[in-house]
VEXPAPA-813925 format. One line per field, with one value per residue (C-alpha): residue number from 1; y, z negated, x. Coordinates in steps of 0.25 Angstrom, whole numbers, plus 5000, padded with zeros to 4 digits. Layout:
REM residues N
k c(NUM_...) $
py c(Y_...) $
pz c(Z_...) $
px c(X_...) $
This chain:
REM residues 276
k c(1_2_3_4_5_6_7_8_9_10_11_12_13_14_15_16_17_18_19_20_21_22_23_24_25_26_27_28_29_30_31_32_33_34_35_36_37_38_39_40_41_42_43_44_45_46_47_48_49_50_51_52_53_54_55_56_57_58_59_60_61_62_63_64_65_66_67_68_69_70_71_72_73_74_75_76_77_78_79_80_81_82_83_84_85_86_87_88_89_90_91_92_93_94_95_96_97_98_99_100_101_102_103_104_105_106_107_108_109_110_111_112_113_114_115_116_117_118_119_120_121_122_123_124_125_126_127_128_129_130_131_132_133_134_135_136_137_138_139_140_141_142_143_144_145_146_147_148_149_150_151_152_153_154_155_156_157_158_159_160_161_162_163_164_165_166_167_168_169_170_171_172_173_174_175_176_177_178_179_180_181_182_183_184_185_186_187_188_189_190_191_192_193_194_195_196_197_198_199_200_201_202_203_204_205_206_207_208_209_210_211_212_213_214_215_216_217_218_219_220_221_222_223_224_225_226_227_228_229_230_231_232_233_234_235_236_237_238_239_240_241_242_243_244_245_246_247_248_249_250_251_252_253_254_255_256_257_258_259_260_261_262_263_264_265_266_267_268_269_270_271_272_273_274_275_276) $
py c(5109_5111_5116_5127_5130_5133_5142_5150_5151_5156_5166_5172_5173_5180_5190_5193_5195_5204_5212_5213_5219_5228_5234_5235_5243_5252_5255_5258_5268_5274_5288_5284_5283_5277_5266_5263_5262_5253_5244_5244_5240_5228_5223_5224_5215_5205_5205_5211_5219_5223_5230_5236_5242_5248_5255_5259_5265_5273_5279_5281_5295_5299_5293_5301_5310_5301_5291_5279_5283_5277_5264_5264_5267_5255_5245_5250_5247_5233_5230_5231_5223_5212_5212_5210_5223_5225_5237_5245_5240_5245_5258_5260_5255_5265_5276_5272_5273_5286_5292_5286_5284_5284_5274_5262_5254_5261_5249_5239_5248_5249_5234_5231_5241_5233_5220_5224_5227_5213_5206_5214_5208_5199_5185_5185_5183_5197_5211_5213_5228_5226_5216_5226_5237_5227_5223_5238_5240_5228_5232_5246_5241_5231_5242_5252_5242_5231_5226_5226_5215_5213_5211_5197_5197_5209_5201_5189_5197_5204_5190_5185_5197_5196_5181_5186_5196_5186_5176_5187_5191_5176_5173_5185_5180_5166_5169_5172_5158_5152_5159_5154_5168_5163_5176_5184_5174_5174_5189_5189_5178_5184_5197_5189_5182_5195_5202_5191_5183_5178_5174_5160_5160_5163_5149_5146_5159_5155_5142_5147_5158_5146_5138_5151_5154_5140_5140_5153_5148_5136_5145_5155_5155_5147_5160_5164_5150_5149_5162_5159_5145_5150_5160_5148_5141_5154_5154_5139_5143_5155_5145_5135_5146_5151_5138_5126_5117_5123_5115_5119_5114_5101_5108_5119_5109_5102_5116_5119_5105_5108_5122_5117_5107_5118_5126_5113_5112_5126_5124_5112_5119_5128_5116_5109_5121_5123_5108_5111) $
pz c(4429_4431_4444_4439_4428_4438_4446_4434_4431_4445_4444_4431_4437_4449_4440_4432_4444_4450_4437_4436_4450_4447_4435_4442_4454_4444_4437_4451_4453_4438_4436_4421_4420_4407_4410_4423_4416_4405_4415_4423_4410_4408_4422_4420_4408_4415_4426_4436_4442_4455_4447_4437_4448_4455_4442_4438_4452_4450_4436_4438_4444_4432_4421_4425_4414_4403_4394_4401_4415_4412_4409_4420_4430_4425_4425_4439_4444_4437_4444_4457_4453_4447_4460_4468_4474_4472_4481_4474_4460_4463_4467_4455_4445_4451_4450_4436_4430_4438_4432_4418_4416_4401_4400_4392_4405_4413_4411_4416_4427_4432_4431_4438_4449_4452_4451_4460_4470_4467_4470_4483_4487_4500_4503_4506_4520_4522_4521_4507_4505_4495_4488_4487_4481_4471_4467_4465_4456_4447_4445_4442_4432_4426_4425_4418_4409_4406_4393_4399_4396_4411_4412_4414_4425_4432_4432_4438_4449_4452_4454_4462_4472_4473_4477_4487_4493_4493_4500_4511_4513_4513_4523_4532_4531_4534_4546_4554_4550_4555_4568_4569_4569_4561_4560_4556_4546_4539_4538_4532_4523_4518_4515_4508_4499_4496_4492_4485_4477_4467_4477_4477_4492_4490_4491_4504_4510_4507_4513_4526_4527_4527_4537_4546_4546_4550_4561_4566_4566_4574_4585_4586_4596_4592_4589_4578_4572_4562_4556_4555_4550_4539_4535_4534_4525_4516_4516_4511_4500_4495_4496_4486_4477_4475_4476_4473_4469_4480_4488_4501_4496_4504_4517_4514_4512_4525_4532_4525_4530_4544_4543_4539_4550_4560_4555_4556_4571_4573_4568_4576_4590_4582_4576_4590_4597_4585_4587_4602) $
px c(4775_4790_4788_4778_4788_4799_4791_4787_4802_4805_4794_4799_4813_4807_4799_4811_4820_4809_4808_4823_4824_4812_4819_4832_4825_4819_4832_4838_4827_4828_4834_4837_4852_4853_4843_4850_4863_4858_4853_4866_4873_4863_4865_4879_4879_4870_4881_4871_4882_4874_4863_4872_4880_4868_4863_4877_4879_4866_4870_4885_4883_4874_4883_4896_4896_4891_4898_4891_4897_4911_4906_4896_4906_4915_4903_4900_4913_4913_4900_4906_4918_4908_4901_4914_4913_4928_4931_4919_4924_4938_4933_4924_4935_4944_4934_4931_4945_4948_4935_4938_4953_4952_4940_4940_4937_4948_4958_4948_4943_4958_4959_4946_4950_4962_4955_4944_4956_4961_4948_4948_4961_4959_4965_4980_4978_4971_4977_4982_4981_4970_4979_4990_4981_4975_4989_4994_4981_4984_4998_4994_4984_4995_5005_4995_4988_4999_4992_4978_4968_4968_4983_4983_4972_4979_4992_4985_4979_4992_4999_4988_4989_5004_5002_4992_5002_5013_5004_5001_5016_5020_5010_5014_5028_5025_5017_5030_5035_5022_5023_5037_5043_5054_5063_5051_5047_5061_5060_5046_5048_5061_5053_5043_5053_5060_5047_5039_5050_5040_5029_5024_5027_5041_5046_5038_5043_5058_5055_5049_5060_5070_5062_5060_5075_5078_5069_5073_5087_5083_5077_5088_5100_5112_5120_5110_5108_5119_5116_5101_5103_5112_5101_5091_5102_5102_5087_5087_5097_5088_5076_5082_5087_5073_5065_5074_5062_5053_5042_5049_5063_5064_5059_5069_5080_5078_5078_5091_5097_5093_5099_5112_5111_5109_5120_5130_5126_5129_5143_5146_5150_5159_5166_5167_5173_5183_5187_5190) $
């Protein structure tokens, strides 16, 4: 009995689905703009964004001169966004606010244009051109609408993208250290520290710069070592000045002790020659 009842439920579901598909196909073939637009709104409210998108795409060219055209174009852009078609949604939201700059939806469209770009931003290990574009759009929105209802979300996205760009820059600088190109590492890490002072990676960058300079000095010819070990000692002082309780403090102190020891060794021949 239960098995038969289950079959009936499944059959009813299939019939309803078939009927729904049939109605949708009829709507696609319909030439009645008002009927299509009304159906698109219903699909949108039911969160059936694909069907809403298809119907809106059909009626948009015919709604351009009508009051419904403004909302239809905004919803069309939003259906792309809700289907995670962010390149298309960015384009459509941009087209919307360029077409309707005084619309009640203009602020939200500009925000969703920027958010679409944010959602298209790749992982930090990839090219960050899209991330930079998204960051510029979010900063522009923030400046244009400082008291927007979307202000907090905008700020969070800006912070996240900045961290991602920081990570990309830090990894590029750290790569020289990992490849043991210590001179290049010092230059790259110094640039990173100067350009990303508030980065969450600034402490590690400062420590790696210290270690890279120490290793660079060790590998140098004797005539260059005093100058380069002295610079390592300066990097240590800069490190503890900015990160006195940092997680790399103990390792930094060991490097500093070794640096001072190497500097003492370099002074010894001079002291012997003066004694003679």
